[in-house]
C-alpha positions as CSV (number, residue, x, y, z in Angstrom):
1,M,72.2,157.3,119.2
2,T,68.6,157.9,118.2
3,E,66.9,161.2,119.1
4,K,64.6,159.3,121.5
5,N,67.4,157.6,123.3
6,S,69.3,160.9,123.5
7,S,66.3,162.6,125.0
8,T,65.9,159.9,127.5
9,T,69.6,160.0,128.5
10,K,69.4,163.8,129.0
11,L,66.3,163.5,131.1
12,D,68.0,160.8,133.3
13,S,71.1,163.0,133.7
14,L,68.9,166.0,134.5
15,Y,67.1,164.1,137.2
16,E,70.4,163.1,138.6
17,A,71.9,166.7,138.4
18,L,68.9,168.3,140.1
19,E,68.9,165.5,142.8
20,I,65.3,164.6,142.1
21,P,64.4,160.9,142.5
22,Q,63.3,159.5,139.1
23,K,61.2,156.8,140.7
24,G,59.3,156.4,144.0
25,E,58.9,159.2,146.5
26,I,59.9,162.8,145.8
27,P,60.8,164.4,149.1
28,C,59.9,168.0,149.7
29,V,63.0,170.2,149.3
30,G,61.9,172.4,152.3
31,H,65.2,171.6,154.0
32,L,66.8,174.2,151.7
33,L,64.6,176.8,153.5
34,I,64.5,175.7,157.1
35,G,67.5,173.4,157.4
36,D,65.5,170.4,158.6
37,E,64.1,167.6,156.5
38,C,60.5,167.9,155.5
39,P,58.5,164.6,155.6
40,A,56.1,165.7,152.8
41,D,56.0,163.6,149.6
42,Q,55.6,165.4,146.2
43,K,55.3,162.3,144.1
44,D,51.7,163.3,143.1
45,Q,53.4,166.1,141.1
46,R,55.7,163.8,139.1
47,E,53.8,164.4,135.8
48,N,54.2,168.1,136.1
49,I,57.8,167.8,137.3
50,E,58.7,165.7,134.3
51,S,57.0,168.0,131.9
52,I,59.0,170.9,133.2
53,L,62.2,169.0,132.9
54,H,61.5,168.2,129.3
55,D,60.9,171.9,128.7
56,I,64.2,172.8,130.4
57,I,66.0,170.4,128.1
58,Y,64.3,171.7,125.0
59,T,64.9,175.4,126.1
60,I,68.6,174.8,126.7
61,E,69.0,173.0,123.4
62,N,67.6,176.0,121.6
63,G,70.4,178.3,122.9
64,Y,69.1,179.5,126.2
65,T,71.5,179.4,129.1
66,A,70.9,178.3,132.7
67,G,70.9,181.9,133.7
68,S,68.3,183.1,131.2
69,D,64.9,184.4,132.3
70,E,63.2,181.5,130.4
71,V,65.1,178.9,132.3
72,K,64.7,180.8,135.6
73,D,60.9,180.8,135.1
74,L,60.9,177.1,134.5
75,L,63.0,176.5,137.6
76,E,60.6,178.5,139.7
77,D,57.7,176.4,138.3
78,L,59.7,173.3,139.2
79,A,60.3,174.7,142.7
80,K,56.6,175.1,143.2
81,Q,56.2,171.4,142.6
82,L,59.0,170.4,144.9
83,V,58.0,172.5,147.9
84,C,55.0,171.4,149.9
85,T,52.3,173.9,151.2
86,D,53.3,173.7,154.8
87,M,53.4,177.2,156.3
88,V,56.7,176.5,157.9
89,H,58.3,177.3,154.6
90,D,56.5,180.6,154.2
91,H,59.3,183.0,155.0
92,L,61.9,185.1,153.2
93,S,65.5,184.0,152.7
94,F,68.3,186.5,152.3
95,Y,71.4,186.3,150.2
96,R,73.7,189.4,150.2
97,R,71.3,192.3,150.0
98,T,68.4,190.5,148.3
99,A,65.3,188.9,149.9
100,Y,63.9,185.7,148.1
101,G,60.6,184.0,148.5
102,K,60.5,180.3,149.2
103,H,60.1,179.3,145.5
104,E,62.7,181.9,144.3
105,W,65.2,180.5,146.9
106,V,64.7,176.9,145.8
107,A,64.9,177.9,142.2
108,L,68.2,179.7,142.9
109,D,69.6,176.4,144.3
110,L,68.3,174.4,141.4
111,G,69.9,176.9,139.0
112,K,73.3,176.2,140.6
113,R,72.8,172.4,140.0
114,L,71.6,173.1,136.5
115,R,74.7,175.0,135.5
116,G,76.8,172.1,136.4
117,W,74.6,169.8,134.3
118,G,74.8,172.3,131.4
119,E,78.6,172.4,131.5
120,K,78.8,168.6,131.3
121,L,76.2,168.5,128.5
122,G,78.2,171.2,126.6
123,E,81.4,169.2,126.9
124,K,79.7,166.1,125.5
125,D,78.1,168.0,122.6
126,S,81.5,169.6,121.9
127,D,83.1,166.2,121.6
128,E,80.4,165.0,119.2
129,D,80.9,168.2,117.1
130,D,84.6,167.5,116.9
131,E,83.9,164.1,115.6
132,K,81.6,165.5,112.9
133,V,84.3,168.0,111.8
134,T,87.0,165.2,111.4
135,V,86.5,163.8,107.9
136,S,88.6,161.1,106.2
137,A,91.0,162.4,103.5
138,K,89.8,159.8,101.1
139,N,86.3,161.2,101.2
140,S,87.5,164.8,100.7
141,N,86.5,166.6,97.5
142,V,88.9,169.3,96.1
143,L,86.2,170.5,93.7
144,R,83.9,173.4,94.6
145,P,80.7,171.8,96.1
146,K,77.3,172.8,95.1
147,L,76.0,176.2,96.3
148,T,72.7,174.6,97.3
149,R,72.2,174.7,101.0
150,E,71.1,171.2,101.7
151,T,71.0,171.3,105.5
152,P,71.2,174.1,108.1
153,M,74.4,174.2,110.1
154,I,73.0,175.8,113.2
155,N,74.5,173.0,115.3
156,E,77.6,172.4,113.3
157,S,81.1,173.8,113.7
158,A,83.0,175.6,110.9
159,C,86.4,177.1,110.2
160,V,86.1,180.7,109.1
161,T,88.4,183.2,107.4
162,P,89.6,185.7,110.0
163,T,88.6,189.3,109.5
164,K,89.5,192.4,111.3
165,Q,87.2,193.0,114.3
166,R,84.9,196.0,113.8
167,G,84.2,198.5,116.6
168,R,85.0,197.9,120.2
169,P,84.7,194.3,121.5
170,S,81.6,193.2,123.5
171,C,81.8,192.7,127.2
172,N,82.0,189.0,126.7
173,S,84.6,188.8,123.9
174,R,87.7,186.7,124.5
175,P,91.0,188.1,123.4
176,S,92.7,184.7,122.9
177,T,92.7,183.1,119.4
178,P,91.9,179.4,119.3
179,R,94.5,177.0,117.9
180,T,94.6,176.2,114.2
181,G,92.0,173.6,113.2
182,Q,89.7,174.3,116.2
183,G,86.1,174.6,115.2
184,V,84.0,177.6,116.1
185,D,80.4,176.9,117.0
186,A,78.1,178.2,114.3
187,F,75.7,179.6,116.9
188,D,78.4,181.8,118.4
189,S,79.5,183.4,115.1
190,L,78.2,186.7,113.8
191,S,76.0,185.0,111.2
192,V,74.0,181.8,111.1
193,L,75.9,179.5,108.7
194,G,74.1,177.4,106.2
195,D,76.8,176.4,103.7
196,A,78.2,172.9,103.5
197,L,81.5,172.3,105.3
198,P,84.4,171.6,103.0
199,S,85.7,168.1,103.5
200,S,89.4,168.8,103.3
201,P,91.7,171.7,104.2
202,E,93.1,171.4,100.6
203,S,89.8,172.4,99.0
204,F,88.9,175.9,98.0
205,I,85.5,177.4,97.8
206,S,84.8,180.6,95.9
207,P,82.7,182.8,98.1
208,G,79.5,184.3,96.9
209,V,78.8,188.0,96.7
210,S,76.8,188.0,99.9
211,E,79.5,186.1,101.7
212,V,82.3,188.5,100.7
213,F,80.6,191.4,102.4
214,S,79.5,189.5,105.5
215,P,81.2,190.4,108.8
216,V,82.8,187.0,108.9
217,S,83.3,185.1,105.6
218,T,82.0,181.6,105.8
219,A,84.2,180.6,102.8
220,S,87.1,178.3,103.7
221,T,90.5,178.7,102.0
222,P,93.7,176.8,102.4
223,M,94.9,179.5,104.7
224,S,91.7,179.5,106.8
225,I,92.2,179.7,110.6
226,P,89.5,179.7,113.2
227,D,88.4,183.2,114.1
228,S,88.5,184.5,117.7
229,E,85.4,183.7,119.6
230,I,83.1,186.7,120.2
231,R,80.1,186.1,122.3
232,L,77.6,188.9,122.2
233,S,75.4,189.5,125.2
234,R,72.0,187.8,125.1
235,Y,71.2,186.7,121.5
236,R,72.0,189.8,119.4
237,Y,74.2,187.7,117.2
238,S,71.4,185.3,116.4
239,R,68.9,188.0,115.9
240,G,71.1,189.8,113.3
241,E,71.5,192.9,115.5
242,E,75.2,193.2,114.6
243,E,75.4,195.5,111.6
244,S,77.6,195.0,108.5
245,P,79.5,198.1,107.3
246,T,77.9,197.7,103.8
247,R,74.6,195.8,104.3
248,G,73.5,197.2,107.6
249,R,71.4,195.0,109.9
250,R,70.1,191.9,108.3
251,S,66.3,191.5,107.9
252,S,64.5,189.7,110.6
253,K,61.8,188.5,108.2
254,G,61.8,184.7,108.5
255,N,64.0,185.1,111.5
256,D,65.6,182.4,113.6
257,L,64.1,180.4,116.5
258,L,64.7,182.9,119.2
259,D,62.7,185.7,117.7
260,G,59.8,183.4,117.1
261,V,59.9,182.0,120.6
262,E,60.1,185.5,122.2
263,S,57.3,186.8,119.9
264,S,54.9,183.9,120.7
265,R,55.7,184.1,124.4
266,R,54.8,187.8,124.5
267,A,51.6,187.2,122.5
268,T,50.7,184.5,125.0
269,N,51.4,186.8,127.9
270,K,49.2,189.5,126.5
271,G,46.2,187.2,126.3
272,S,46.8,185.8,129.8
273,A,44.2,188.1,131.3
274,S,41.4,185.9,130.2
275,T,43.1,182.5,130.7
276,L,44.9,180.7,133.4
277,S,48.4,182.0,134.2
278,R,51.4,179.8,133.5
279,T,52.0,179.1,137.1
280,S,48.4,178.1,137.8
281,K,48.9,175.0,135.6
282,Y,51.2,173.6,138.3
283,N,49.2,174.6,141.3
284,N,49.2,171.8,143.9
285,N,45.4,172.3,144.5
286,S,44.4,171.9,140.9
287,T,44.2,168.9,138.5
288,P,47.5,168.4,136.7
289,T,47.3,169.7,133.2
290,K,49.7,169.3,130.3
291,K,52.0,172.3,130.1
292,K,52.3,174.1,126.8
293,S,55.8,173.4,125.8
294,Y,58.2,175.3,123.7
295,R,57.7,172.7,120.9
296,N,54.3,174.2,120.3
297,E,55.8,177.6,120.2
298,N,58.4,176.4,117.6
299,E,55.5,175.3,115.4
300,Q,54.2,178.9,115.4
301,L,57.4,180.3,114.0
302,D,56.1,180.4,110.5
303,Q,53.3,182.7,111.6
304,G,55.7,184.9,113.6
305,S,58.0,185.2,110.6
306,Q,55.4,187.3,108.8
307,L,56.0,190.3,111.0
308,S,57.2,193.5,109.2
309,D,60.7,194.9,109.6
310,Q,59.3,197.8,111.5
311,D,57.7,195.6,114.1
312,S,61.0,193.7,114.4
313,D,62.9,196.9,115.0
314,N,60.4,197.9,117.7
315,Q,60.8,194.4,119.3
316,R,64.6,194.8,119.4
317,Q,64.2,198.1,121.1
318,I,62.0,196.6,123.7
319,D,64.5,193.7,124.2
320,D,67.4,196.3,124.6
321,E,65.4,198.1,127.3
322,E,64.6,194.8,129.1
323,E,68.3,193.9,128.9
324,L,69.3,197.2,130.6
325,E,66.8,196.6,133.3
326,E,68.1,193.1,133.9
327,Q,71.7,194.3,134.1
328,S,70.6,196.9,136.6
329,E,68.8,194.3,138.7
330,I,71.8,192.0,138.6
331,K,74.1,194.8,139.6
332,D,71.9,195.5,142.6
333,K,71.7,191.9,143.6
334,N,75.5,191.5,143.4
335,A,76.3,194.5,145.6
336,L,78.7,193.0,148.1
337,F,79.2,193.6,151.8
338,P,81.3,194.8,153.7
339,L,80.5,198.2,152.2
340,K,82.6,201.2,152.9
341,V,80.6,204.4,153.2
342,G,82.5,207.6,154.1
343,N,84.5,206.9,157.3
344,M,82.6,203.7,158.2
345,V,82.4,200.1,157.0
346,F,79.0,198.4,157.1
347,D,78.3,194.7,157.0
348,L,75.2,192.4,157.2
349,P,74.6,190.9,160.7
350,R,73.8,187.2,161.3
351,E,70.4,186.4,159.7
352,D,67.5,185.7,162.1
353,R,65.7,182.5,160.9
354,Y,62.5,183.4,162.8
355,P,62.5,187.2,163.4
356,L,58.8,187.4,164.5
357,K,59.3,184.7,167.1
358,M,62.4,186.5,168.4
359,L,60.4,189.8,168.6
360,R,57.7,188.0,170.6
361,E,60.3,186.5,173.0
362,R,61.8,189.9,173.6
363,L,58.3,191.3,174.2
364,Q,57.5,188.6,176.8
365,K,60.8,188.6,178.5
366,S,60.8,189.2,182.2
367,L,62.5,192.4,183.3
368,D,64.5,193.4,186.4
369,E,63.8,196.6,188.3
370,K,66.5,198.5,186.5
371,S,65.1,197.6,183.1
372,L,61.8,199.1,184.0
373,S,63.2,202.6,184.3
374,S,62.4,205.4,181.9
375,G,64.7,207.1,179.5
376,W,65.2,208.3,175.9
377,V,65.6,206.6,172.6
378,Y,67.8,208.7,170.3
379,C,68.8,208.7,166.7
380,F,71.8,210.2,164.9
381,A,73.8,209.8,161.7
382,E,77.4,209.9,160.7
383,R,77.8,212.9,158.3
384,T,80.2,211.0,156.1
385,A,77.9,208.0,155.7
386,P,74.5,209.3,154.6
387,G,71.6,206.8,154.5
388,Y,72.6,205.0,157.7
389,L,71.2,205.8,161.2
390,K,72.2,204.8,164.7
391,I,69.4,204.1,167.1
392,G,70.3,203.8,170.8
393,Y,69.0,204.6,174.3
394,T,70.0,206.2,177.6
395,Q,68.3,205.8,181.0
396,C,67.3,208.5,183.4
397,D,69.9,209.2,186.1
398,D,67.6,208.3,189.0
399,N,66.7,204.8,187.5
400,N,63.3,205.0,189.3
401,S,60.7,203.2,187.3
402,N,57.9,205.0,189.1
403,A,59.3,208.5,188.5
404,R,57.4,210.5,185.9
405,L,59.3,213.4,184.4
406,S,57.6,216.6,183.7
407,L,57.0,217.6,180.1
408,E,59.9,220.1,180.4
409,E,62.2,217.3,181.8
410,Q,61.1,214.9,179.0
411,N,62.2,217.4,176.4
412,D,65.4,218.1,178.1
413,A,68.1,216.5,175.9
414,A,71.0,217.2,178.3
415,Q,71.5,213.5,179.2
416,V,71.2,212.5,175.5
417,M,73.7,215.1,174.4
418,K,76.1,213.8,177.1
419,R,75.8,210.4,175.5
420,L,76.3,211.7,172.0
421,R,79.5,213.6,173.1
422,M,80.7,210.2,174.4
423,W,80.2,208.7,170.9
424,E,82.1,211.6,169.3
425,R,85.0,211.3,171.7
426,E,85.4,207.5,171.7
427,C,84.4,206.6,168.1
428,K,85.4,209.8,166.3
429,H,81.9,210.3,164.9
430,N,80.9,213.5,163.1
431,I,77.4,213.3,164.4
432,D,74.3,214.6,162.7
433,Y,71.7,214.6,165.5
434,K,68.2,213.5,164.3
435,F,65.7,213.1,167.2
436,I,64.9,211.8,170.7
437,F,61.8,210.2,172.1
438,Y,61.0,209.9,175.8
439,M,60.1,206.4,176.9
440,P,58.2,206.5,180.3
441,Y,58.6,202.8,180.9
442,A,61.2,200.1,180.2
443,V,63.3,202.2,177.8
444,Q,65.9,199.4,177.3
445,T,63.2,196.9,176.3
446,M,61.6,199.4,173.9
447,E,65.0,200.0,172.2
448,G,65.3,196.2,171.7
449,L,61.8,196.0,170.2
450,I,62.6,198.8,167.8
451,H,65.7,196.9,166.7
452,R,63.7,193.7,166.2
453,T,61.2,195.6,164.1
454,L,63.9,197.0,161.8
455,H,65.9,193.8,161.7
456,K,65.9,193.6,157.9
457,R,67.6,197.0,157.8
458,N,70.1,196.2,160.5
459,R,73.8,196.6,159.7
460,T,76.9,196.0,161.8
461,A,79.4,198.8,161.6
462,D,83.1,199.6,162.1
463,C,83.3,203.2,163.4
464,P,85.7,205.9,162.1
465,N,88.1,205.3,165.1
466,P,90.6,202.6,163.9
467,D,91.5,201.9,167.5
468,C,88.0,201.0,168.5
469,K,87.6,197.2,168.5
470,T,83.8,197.2,169.2
471,V,81.4,195.8,166.6
472,H,78.6,198.3,166.6
473,R,75.3,196.5,166.0
474,E,72.8,199.3,166.3
475,W,73.1,200.8,162.8
476,F,70.4,200.7,160.2
477,E,70.2,201.4,156.5
478,I,67.0,203.4,156.8
479,S,65.5,206.9,156.3
480,E,64.7,209.2,159.3
481,M,61.0,208.9,158.5
482,E,61.1,205.1,158.7
483,A,63.1,205.3,161.9
484,R,60.6,207.7,163.5
485,R,57.7,205.5,162.6
486,A,59.1,202.5,164.4
487,V,60.1,204.5,167.5
488,E,56.7,206.1,167.7
489,V,54.9,202.7,167.7
490,W,56.9,201.4,170.7
491,Q,56.7,204.8,172.5
492,Q,52.9,204.4,172.5
493,Y,53.4,200.8,173.9
494,S,55.7,202.2,176.6
495,E,53.0,204.7,177.6
496,L,50.7,201.8,178.4
497,K,53.1,200.4,181.0
498,P,52.5,196.8,180.0
499,Y,54.7,195.3,182.7
500,T,54.0,194.7,186.4
501,K,56.1,196.1,189.2
502,K,57.9,192.7,189.3
503,G,58.8,193.0,185.6
504,Q,56.3,190.4,184.2
505,L,54.3,191.2,181.1
506,K,50.7,191.6,182.1
507,S,48.5,188.6,181.2
508,S,46.3,190.5,178.7
509,W,49.4,191.6,176.7
510,H,51.1,188.2,177.0
511,D,48.0,186.3,175.6
512,R,47.4,188.8,172.8
513,S,51.0,188.9,171.6
514,R,51.2,185.1,171.7
515,D,47.9,184.5,169.8
516,D,48.6,187.2,167.2
517,T,52.1,186.2,166.4
518,E,51.0,182.5,166.0
519,L,48.1,183.5,163.7
520,Y,50.2,185.8,161.5
521,S,53.5,184.0,161.7
522,H,53.9,184.2,157.9
523,L,54.0,188.0,157.9
524,P,57.4,189.9,157.9
525,V,58.1,191.6,161.2
526,E,57.6,195.2,159.9
527,E,54.3,194.3,158.4
528,W,53.1,192.5,161.5
529,V,54.1,195.5,163.7
530,Y,52.6,198.2,161.5
531,E,49.5,196.3,160.4
532,R,48.6,193.9,163.2
533,W,50.3,195.1,166.5
534,V,49.4,198.7,165.9
535,K,45.7,197.6,165.8
536,V,46.2,196.2,169.2
537,I,48.1,199.2,170.7
538,V,46.0,202.0,169.2
539,P,42.7,201.0,170.9
540,A,44.5,200.6,174.2
541,V,46.1,204.0,173.8
542,I,42.8,205.5,172.9
543,E,41.2,203.8,175.9
544,R,44.0,205.0,178.1
545,E,43.6,208.6,176.8
546,K,39.9,208.5,177.5
547,R,40.5,207.2,181.0
548,I,43.1,209.9,181.6
549,S,40.8,212.5,180.3
550,E,38.0,211.3,182.5
551,L,40.2,211.2,185.6
552,Q,41.5,214.6,184.8
553,R,37.9,216.0,184.6
554,K,37.1,214.3,187.9
555,Q,40.3,215.8,189.4
556,T,39.3,219.2,188.2
557,R,35.8,218.9,189.7
558,L,37.2,217.7,193.0
559,A,39.7,220.5,193.0
560,E,37.0,223.1,192.4
561,R,34.9,221.5,195.1
562,R,37.8,221.4,197.5
563,E,38.4,225.1,196.8
564,E,34.7,225.8,197.5
565,V,34.8,223.9,200.8
566,E,38.0,225.6,201.8
567,E,36.4,229.0,201.2
568,R,33.4,227.9,203.2
569,K,35.8,226.6,205.8
570,N,37.5,229.9,206.0
571,E,34.2,231.7,206.3
572,L,33.1,229.3,209.1
573,E,36.4,229.8,210.9
574,L,35.9,233.5,210.8
575,E,32.4,233.0,212.1
576,I,33.6,230.7,214.8
577,N,36.2,233.2,215.9
578,D,33.5,235.9,216.0
579,L,31.3,233.6,218.1
580,K,34.2,232.8,220.4
581,T,34.9,236.5,220.9
582,E,31.3,237.2,221.6
583,E,31.1,234.3,224.0
584,K,34.2,235.5,225.8
585,R,32.8,239.0,226.2
586,I,29.5,237.7,227.6
587,Q,31.4,235.6,230.1
588,Q,33.4,238.5,231.3
589,E,30.3,240.7,231.6
590,L,28.5,237.9,233.5
591,A,31.4,237.6,235.9
592,E,31.4,241.2,236.7
593,L,27.7,241.3,237.4
594,Q,27.9,238.3,239.7
595,G,30.8,239.8,241.6
596,Q,28.8,242.8,242.6
597,H,26.5,240.8,244.9
């Protein structure tokens, strides 16, 4: 098969593996994000899509795996062409503990499909390699062939003389030894092979000096057996990072394809401040441009091979640091739930598809009379499970929505402590009390709004009591400072008494919450609460405080006036009494005088 036909076949199979129509319409893959089919058509991006597919094929052919950063970047570029610009797709998707943007999520799904394609492609290439290794006996040559390296064997298979494994095996080494006669891929060995393959197992090749002291001798003998396959992480084996006991690490001058590609990519990235970024070349709003492919980078290898040995060592050190960072990130992403912490087991709750919409619905929900009552929101931790907090509420005993507790009563935690003792008794908690906040209005609703705000940190929990069958849904993987911040926002909202006596959200708050959530529906809930909703609440709180202060001043003036009037009243009453007494005395005296006649 010619190279052109092979490339076309691989492109066709890649289209099929990634489930992208090769002709006609290209439907938006937004259904991977929202679950419903998106009617948008991305066929205008076909030129960019096909260019990316060619680069994926070329990258994988040059040794990169489907999980490498280079392929992941290409898949994310591809996702940007396959997802339309409709804002309905602009939300985070969660897998395990990690949040993914819309393009990252689609790229993750494309990566799963690509791995299946790569395995099939690898099986096909392996079959072709086996055919190349099988040589007819009549064409074999028992004489030692020329030492001239006529063609590189980077893609060939070879039998190698087994040597004792040095040092401890890598994390990807396989203990099993392949059967006799099985070829070992040259790209997986500890050195890049370039010698010609002997045509018969009867032939004998005298190894050269450099080959004798290599970690794995490439010379074939009548007793040659395939060596155990050792796959070093990343591409250390191809970069010559595995040292020989006698020669040390081989020089990287004139290094292989991978160093050249990495060097040229880094040089390109350094100069990207004055040029368009790589992703901007596939922007839906721009004119399609031809993407710089890895083929051009391959042509620059000759220039990259002029780097000094010192520069190469520095580059390897940078690569090792990047590898450690990548392994740490992968470890974080693969942290599994349920997670046992101390005496408790935590798990992820059911994911909310539209958390901001659910917050608005809770905000606008009509309340009954009992739900309007005041109370406290409390927070505590389990001492054996640091990093997790329980946020709950308890209502005032009187359940009177119009009752306003005094400051002393608000700070009285007796009812809260009674509730905490119940948790200790029923769920066997070793409680570490954190804080309480008094909610003057609709405490149950305020607690629900706090939970909606922190939904990304929400965890379901099994308590320390093995006999308790309740799934506790009010635990959060959060710090005390973050918990206080959320509670304080909704305490201020509670102070505003936004509901009528019949439990309906007042029209001003209803309209504002509806308009603001629709306008900023793309924002995460926490960002919307702390950046948008706070800007609505704070002016209302300030206005309320001003009104309260003004009324308090009026009340003070009226009280002073009332006291003055009462003092004047007392004086007048005394004066009236004096007048009455004087009047009575005059009447008596007048009566006596009239009686004398």
